[in-house]
N, C-alpha and C positions, 0 to 999 in steps of 0.2 A: 670605645674604639673611633678608627680612625675615618673622619668627614672626609667624603671622596667626592667631587668633583668631577661630571664627564660633559666632554666635548668630539664632536666629530665633524669631519670636513669631506665633503662630495670630492674623490678626487681624480674617480677615473672610472672608465664603464669600457668595459672586454667580454666580449661573446656573452651579452645579454646578463651580464653579472654586473652590480654595483659595488664600486671595491670605497673603502671610507679610514678615514685615519679616527685613532681613537685616543685621546688623550687621562689618562689616569693620574689622580694624585697619590702618592707614596709614599711609606716609608723605607728609606734604608737603614738597613740592621746590619751592627759588627760590632765585636766583642770589644769592652775594653777590660782596663785593670783597676785596680781599687785594693784599699786596705781592708776590707769584707769576702774580696777572691772576685774573679769573674762575674763582669754583670752585662747587660747588651746597653748599646746607645742607637736612640733613632736620628735621624737626620731625615726633614724634608726633603723627597726625591719626586721628580713626574717621569714619567714613563709615556712614551706617544710611540702608540702600535702601526706601524704602516702598512697600508692593503690590506685589508682585511673584507674577505669578500662579504658583501650586505646579500641578502634576496631580499628585505622591504625595498618598498618605493622611498627609495630618499629624495626630500624635495632639497633644491638648495637654498628654497628660503627659510626651512626651518634649524636648518644647519649653523651651528657656530665654527666658523674656519679655525685653526688654531696657529697663532700667529710665533713666530720665535721672538726671545728678547732681541729687542732695537739692539742693546750694548750687549755683547756678551761677557756674562758674571766666570768667574775661575772657581766662585764657590757653589755653583748653582750646581746640581745633580739634574741635569737633564736626558734619559735615555730614549733615544728613538733608534728602534728598534723594527726593521722590515722584517714583516711577519707572513709575507706573501709566501715563502718556500716549506714552512709547516702550516699544515690546515690546524684552526681553532675552529671546531666545527661549535654552531649557533655561536658563533664569537657576538651576534649582532643585538644580543640582548644586553650586552651592556650597553647601547645607544639606548635602551628605554630604561635602565634605572633610574633615573631624575624622575621622570613622568610617573616612574611606579610605586615613585616615594624609596627603594629599595639601597641599600647602602652594598660600598661595595667595599673590602679588604683588599688593598694592596699592599706588600713587603716583598723588599728584595736586597739581597745580600752577595755577597761574594760567592763561586763557585770552581771547585775543585774535583774537575773530571778522574776518574780511576786510570793509574798509571801516570797522571801528572803531577808537577810537584808548584807549591805557592807559587812560585817568583816567573814558571813557565810563560809559554807566548804558544798561542793568544789566550786573552785573558775572559775568564768565564764569568757570568753572575745567573742570578738565579731570581726570577719572580715568582709570588706564587698573587692568585687573581681569585678572590671568591665572591659571591655575587648574591646576598644573602634573600632571603625568602625566594629562590626559585629561579633557574636562570644557570649558565655553564659556571664552571670551577676550573680553570686549570693552573698546573705548573709548567713556566717556561725558562730553559735555557737558552741564553744569549750570548754570542760569542762577540766580541769587542773587534770591531774593522778600524785597526790601527794604520793610519795612512803614512807610509815610510817616508815620505817626501815631509811630512807636515811633523813627524816625531823629529829628524833632524832639523829642521827651521828652526830655529834659535824663538824666531816673531810670534811663534803658533801659541795657541793659549793651552796651559795645561791646568786639569782639573786639580784643585787645592788639594782634595781629599783622595783621590784616585791617582794622581800622580800620572794620569793618560792626556794622551792630547786631543783635544776638541777641533769640533769642525768650525768653521768662521762664521757661525750662528749660535756657537757657545755649547754645542748638544754632544753627545758622545752616543759617536753611530755604533750601535749592533745589530744582529742579524737572528732572529729564533734559529735555533738547529735542533733542539730537541722540545715535545712537549708532551704531556700526561694529562689528561681531562676527564671530568666526566659531567654527560648533559646534566643530571641527575643527582645532585650531589645529597637533597636529600629525601627520601622514599618512603610514605609512610603506607601498611600492608597490614590487613586483617590477618588474625590467626588460622590457621588453616592452610591459607593459600601457598602462591609460590608468588617468589618476586625477582626482578635479575637487577642485579647492581652494576650502574653504568661505568666502564672506563674505558679505557683506550689511549691510545700513543701516535704519535707522529716522528719522525725523524728525518732530517735534512738528506744525510748522507749513512747509508744504511754498510756499514763497515765488512769488511770480507769474514772476519770474523766478527759474530753478531755477539754472541752469547749471550744471546735471548733469554731472557728469566721470567715467572709471573710471581708473586707472593701477594695473598689476602690474607689481613690478619684483623682479629677481633679485639676491640678493647670496651671494658665496659667496668665504671666503678673499680677503676683501679685492678680490674682482672684482666688478662688478653692470655690469645692463642693464635696459633698460625690456623687457618682454617682451610688455605689451600696454595703448595708450593709446588711450581712446574716448570720444567726444564728443557731446555732446545738442546740435544746433545747431537754429535756425530752417530751415535746408538739410537735415536731417535728420539723421543718426549716419553720423558722422568714425572712422575704426579705423585703426589702425597696428598689426602686427603685426610682433616679430620672434623668432619659434619659429614652425617648422611645427608643425602640427597644435595649437595655440592656440587657443582662440576665448573668447568672452563672448557673454552673448543681450544684447540691447539694448531688447528688449522686455521680458523677466524682469528688468532693472534699474530701468526705467522702474516698471514695474505693480507689480512685487513686493521692490524693495530687492534685487533677489536679484545679486551682485556675483560669483559664482562661475567661476573661472576652470577652464575645463576642457583635458587635455593626454595628448593621444594619444602613443603608444608610447615609454613614458618611457625615457631613457638614462643611464645613470652619471652623466653632467653634468648632467642636469636635476635634480640632489641641493645643496638651498641653503636661505637663506633667501626667500622673498617676503614682499614687503609689497602689501598691498591699500590704496589712497588715495582716499578717493570725497571729492569737493568737489561741493557742494549748495546752493547760496546760498552765506548767508556763512561755512558750516563744511567746515574740512576736516582732517577726522580719519582713521588708517589702524591697521590690524591686521595681527600679523604670523601666516602659518603657516608652518611648519617642513616641508619636502618631506625625508623619507631615503627614498634607494634601495636597496632590499635582494634580496638572491640567495642562494638557499640551495644549498648545497654539493652535488653528485654525489658519492655516496661509494661506495668500491670498493674488494678487495685486487686485486693484480697477479695472486696466485693462484686458480685456481679448485675446488683442494686440494692437499691439503698429506699427503704420505707421506714418513718418514724411512728411508732406505737404508741409512743408516749414524749412528755417533755423531758425525757433524761440522755444527758451528755452523751454522744455516738465517737466512736471512733475509728477515722478513714485511716488505709493503709496502701500504702504507694511504692512497689515493690521496683529497684532498679538489678537486673541480674547480670552477671558474665561479662563486667565492663573491663576493658585496660584500654590507656592508662589510670591512675587513683583518681585523680579529679573529676566530679562528677558535682552539676549542682542540680537543685530539685527546686519548682517552688510550687505554690497553690495557688487557688485562686476559685471564684467563686461568680456566680452571674443568676440574678436573682430573675422571674419570670419576667417581672414588668420591668427588667432596666437594660440598659443595651450598654452598658460599662461594665467589663471584670474587675472585683475587688479582690486586690490583693491578700493572701492570707498567709503568707510563709512564715511573716515574724512569728507567727502564734504555730508552727510547728515545729518539730523534734525529730531527730533521727536515730537511730541505730550507730554503732558504727563499723567501721570497714570488715566485712569476711573478705580471705583471700582463700580462693579453693585450689586444688592439686593445681590446676593448669598454666597459674600466676594471675587470672582474671578475679574481680573485686565484686561484691554484691553488698548493696546496700539497699534499709529502709527506712521511708519517711512515713510519721503517723502527724493527724492532725484529729483533734477535738473540736465537733460542729457542736452548735445547742438549736436542736429543730425549731425554737422559736424564732430563731433570725432567720432558718432556710427553707420558707412552705415548696409543697411539691410544686414541681418546674424548673427548681434550682439544681444548675448544674456545675458540680466542684471539678475541678479541671487539676489533673498533677504534669505537671510541666519540667522535662529534664533535658537538660544539654551535658555535650560530652562533646569530645574533642572530635571522637569517631562519626559524629554525627554532624553531615551538613546544614542541618535545622534541626532544634529543637523538638524532642516525640513528646507526643501530649496522649493523655488519656482523659475520656470523660466520664462521668458516674451524674444521673439523675435522678433526684428525689422524686420518686412516684407516690401518687396518691392511694392511702389505703384502698385495699380490695374491699367490696361490700361485705356485712358479715365479720369482717374483722374488727376487733375491738380497739378502740382509738386510746382507753385508757388501761394500760399491762396490768394495774393492780388489780380493774375487775374481773380481766380474767383467772388473776391468779384465785380471789374470791370464789368465783364460778366453778373451779377444779375444786378445790374446798366444799363447799358445799354440795357438788356432787358425791364426793368421795363420801360425806356425811349420811347424804341420804342413802347411799346406795351399804351403807354398814347398817345404819336402821333397818333398812329393807331387809336384810339378811338376816338381823337380830330378829326380828317380827318373822318370818320364814320358816328361822327352825324352833321356833318354840311350837 
């Protein structure tokens, strides 16, 4: 993955909203030839997003300003993009990526809108920015702004790879004209609940014939299908749905650019990658949303209470039922009545294999053999279970009880008493029958 550094400079203050510039270290991707066929060539590039509205209180003392190169270089790929014409919701999360130790993936390449030719003017680029670990993800279409005077001026600096004139400080001036975004590119939802996969778009110029269309496609482990297909036509809205309980709001799509997908009563089979693709005028762009299904385990002991009757080994059983996904961690601990620290007994435990149920969830049992001589009454056994669906490990406890008065401490004596009682009963009946 590409290592990203983010810088910002407080640029303006308008109507109470702070505006900042964000600089992203990216990769410019282009197709290349070769004896083995087409492959991709990556070149280092920089994208400077100008005039992003920020809601946070930005302090000038904590901001590192963007400074253009002192000496412009025709080999540098620096895209200076004005982003004020299209809104990128929650773009301020990019500012906090470094502090939150989040990685930002930024890739850009040439883009050819529908109905245009590769060598047509203006020139477009597409940039994909994904913030891992939470935060906005977006795909941005950039239009190169070429100064005709600079293009005709032989003294102007020309970018060596793109063959486009650069600004006086060596940057390629562009403007954001279309963006598809998700404020929650990764969602985790329990089985049986409803969820909304967030997706939206913004466009600088709405064409007279917009030909607006929305597609949600699901992919998982080599499989895929279209979940929802929505088109706005002169006759009205055409919608095809291939999943019960899935829907999108056509009114919100047209009015607010809201392309979110609602899904009811989630199942394990709904897990996967969802691709939100929006067609509007000449642009077709997509954003990926990952849906993770989670279900916390139900944890309990087989025993409600435990009392050792003799010195024979005793097996404790801890059960974890109906969890998803598969990975679960079971730990065993004991705490003697005279101690304050717990003893880790996990190494001595064993587990059953994972059992999968018809709803896709899993179950597992863990067993621990304990010696009564080592665990007197008052000892507390703990079964601790960790799982991604649990905010904190789930624990169940079992305390060794003192045998009640009248109970035999030696189970062998108990069996002998039963045998003696049985013999005496037989003798009594024999004597009574004579």
